[in-house]
Every structure is written in structure tokens, then in C-alpha cells.
N, C-alpha and C positions, 0 to 999 in steps of 0.2 A: 288420230284426233288430237289437236293441240290443247294442252292443259295449262292454265295459269292459275296458280294458288295465290290467295290473298287472305291475310290475317286481318279480318274486319275490325278487331280491337286495336291492333297496332297501326293499321292503315284504314281508318274508317271511311266508309262510303260517303260521298257527298249526298246532299238532298236530291240532286238531279239523278245520281246513281240509283238511289232508293225509289225515286219517282218512276224511272224506267223499269226497274225490277217489278215494281207494284203493278204497273200497266201490263207487263207480260204475265204476271202471276194471277191477274184477276182482281186485284185491289191490295192495298196495304195490309189488311187483315191477314192475308195469306202469308205474309212475311213475318208475322209474329210467331215466336217459338211457342209451341203448344203449352208449355208449362207457365207461360206468361199471359195467356189469352184471357184469363179471368180478370186481369188488371185493365184490360181495354174494352170491357163490355159496353161502356158508354162513351167511348172515344171513336170518332170516325174522321175521314177526309184529312184535312190539313193538320188537325190536332194529333192524329194518329202519325202522320208522316213526321211531324216534329218530334214526337215521343220516340220514334225509331232513330232519327237523326241524333237526338240527344244521347242515346246509349245503343250503339249498334249491337251490342251483346244480346239485346232483346230479339234480335232476328233469328229466324229458323236457320239451322245449318245442317249439313252443307247446302250451299246454293250452287247448282251446277247449271250454267248458262251455255247453250249450244246456239248454233245459227237458227235451228228449228224448234228448239225446246228449252224449257226451264224446269229443272228438277229441284224440288225443296224438300229437305229432311231425309229421314232414314225409313220411311214407310216402305212396306213390301212392294207396292206398285212402282215406287221410285226406284228401287233396287232392280226390278225387273226391267224397267225402261232403260236404266243405265246399262245393264248387261247387254241389252239388244244394241245399244249405241257402241259399245266397246267390242262387241261380238267375240 
């Protein structure tokens, strides 16, 4: 499996990058770090995308994107899926 690491603070994703990730994730709320979700309870759609673009450190990490899957964060189910991918 090819791996490309990207520091999203030093090299912030573009709005288009975030939109594409949000589409794969099921919406931009899924990209928000769990510790920051209280801040966005009343923000949705374009405003939420703009909030993420403004400061990408608000995004969940790691974000692992494969051809077939998008893995977000360090939850147990994500670790299990990653183990299956890397065998």
C-alpha cells in the first residue's frame, strides 16, 4: 500500500480537498475533531466547511484515505479496519 503523509497545518488542505473528504466521510461534521464538536453544534454546510478551511487543525486526525475507504481518527473500529488493510 502506498502511503503519503501530509502535515495539514504546514500544508493546509484546500477547500476542494476538504469538500472531497467531507463527501467521502458522510459530511463535514465527520471531519471535525471530537474535542471540537461542541463548537460546531449550530454550524452546518458551507459555514462548517469555511470553519475547517480557516483552521485545518480543527480536523480529526489521522485521516487515512485509500482507494476504497476513508479512515478517520483513532477509534478501535478504525484501527481494526487499518489492520485489515495492512495485513
